[in-house]
C-alpha positions in Angstrom: 2.1 7.2 -6.0 1.3 5.1 -9.7 0.2 1.7 -9.7 2.3 -0.8 -9.8 1.3 -1.7 -13.5 2.4 1.5 -14.5 6.1 1.1 -12.7 6.8 -2.2 -13.9 6.1 -0.6 -17.3 8.7 2.0 -16.8 11.3 -0.4 -15.7 10.4 -2.5 -18.4 11.2 0.5 -21.0 13.6 1.3 -18.7 15.4 -2.5 -19.6 14.6 -1.7 -23.5 17.2 1.1 -23.0 14.7 3.9 -23.3 15.2 7.1 -21.9 13.0 9.1 -19.5 11.7 11.3 -22.1 10.7 8.6 -24.3 8.8 6.6 -21.4 6.8 9.7 -20.4 5.5 10.2 -23.8 4.6 6.6 -24.4 2.8 6.2 -20.6 1.6 9.6 -21.0 3.3 10.6 -17.6 5.6 13.5 -16.3 8.9 13.3 -17.3 10.3 13.7 -13.5 7.7 10.8 -12.2 9.5 8.5 -14.7 12.7 9.4 -13.5 11.9 8.8 -10.1 10.7 5.4 -11.0 13.9 4.3 -13.1 15.8 5.8 -10.3 14.2 3.6 -7.5 14.7 -0.2 -6.8 13.0 -0.8 -4.1 9.2 0.1 -4.0 8.3 -1.3 -0.5 6.3 1.4 1.8 8.8 2.9 3.7 7.1 3.0 7.4 8.0 6.6 8.8 10.1 6.3 12.2 8.9 8.6 15.2 11.5 10.8 16.7 11.3 10.8 20.4 11.7 14.3 21.5 12.4 15.1 25.1 9.4 17.1 26.6 9.5 21.1 26.7 8.7 20.6 30.7 11.8 18.6 31.6 13.9 21.3 32.5 11.2 22.3 34.8 9.9 18.9 35.9 12.0 18.8 39.7 10.3 22.4 40.4 6.9 21.3 39.4 7.1 18.3 41.3 8.4 20.2 44.6 5.2 22.3 43.8 3.0 19.4 43.6 4.3 17.8 46.8 4.1 21.2 48.7 0.3 21.7 47.7 -0.6 18.0 48.5 0.7 18.6 51.9 -1.7 22.0 52.1 -5.2 20.3 52.1 -6.8 23.7 52.7 -5.1 25.7 49.7 -6.8 23.3 47.6 -9.9 23.5 48.7 -9.7 27.3 48.6 -8.6 27.2 44.8 -12.0 25.0 44.0 -10.2 21.2 44.0 -13.8 19.4 44.1 -12.8 16.2 45.5 -12.1 15.6 49.2 -8.0 16.0 50.0 -6.8 13.0 51.6 
């Protein structure tokens, strides 16, 4: 993003009815950049919105919970697979 001074200068030249090519030549900027700033009205930074998506494991949650519940009751299996902590 260009500095706010450059953006304000683009807007000033736009108010003087100059086109994007003239502005680009005068400001030594790319025409596409000048067009972008001429079209834009609000220059405040946009905060990205986080999209919450369901977990890939959600369809299997009930099955996994059942497995964990079953393994929780079988202390010897946990010891056999190398679970390092004392099983309660």
